N, C-alpha and C positions, 0 to 999 in steps of 0.2 A: 282586785288590787293587791299589790305587793308592798311590803315594807321597804323603805329605803335602808341601805346598809349603813346607817349611822346609828350610833348608840344613843338611846334617849338620854337627855341631860336635864338636870334641875336648873332652871333659870337662875341667873346670878342674883336676882331680887327675891328668889325663893317663892315666887308667886305661882309657879307651875312647873310642869315637865314638858319639854319640847321633844317632839318625835316627828318622823316623816312618813308619808305614804306616797307611792308612785301611782299616778293615774295615767290613762292613755294620752292625755294632753299635757303631762309633765308632773313634776313633784309638787307635793302640797306640804307646807310646814304646818304642823298641828301642835296645839298646846292644850293640856288638860290642867285645870287649876288645882292647887293644893287643897283648897276648900272642897272641891269635888272628891278628891281622893279620901279626904277625911270623912265626908258625909256618906259616900257610897262604897268605899273600899276599905273601911276600917283602919285608916291610917291614923295613928295617934298624933295629937297636936305637938308641934315643935320637934318632929321626928328628924333624925339625921338624914343627910343626902342618901346614904346607903339604904336606909329603911324606906325612904320615899321611892327610890328606884326599884326596890324589891316589891313594894306594893303595886307600883305601876306594872311591872312585869307579870306579877301574879294575876292582875286584872286585865292584861293586854287584850285578850280575846274579846271581851265585852267592850273595852274602850275602842278597839279597832272597828268593831261592828257598828257602834254608834257613829263614829267618825265617817265611815263609809256611807251610812244612810244619810247623814247630813250633807255630804258632798254630792250624793246622787240628787238630792232635792235642791241643793243650792251650790252649784259648782263654784269653787274659789281656789285661790293659790295659798291662802292662809286660813286656818280654822282654829277657833278657840272653843273647847268643850267646857261647859260649866255644869253646875248641879241641875239646872233646868233641863239639860239634855238627857239626864238619867232619871228624872222624876217620872213616875208612872201617872198617867191621867186618872 
């Protein structure tokens, strides 16, 4: 999979960060919640948009890997990553 050439953006409701992946059957819109970034990527509460995006970029490799695994298991055109996706069994 390759990333879409769109910059990740903080959602207007500040609930998450939206980003895209390209799959053979088309693009997928992905969202990772702010709560997940706080729980698994050390984002401080009430962080600025710039800090949220930096934290997202710093953890992008792991975020992308989880998103790709979810999409392989359950193909979709939209995907939301939550803390449950990053919790270890």
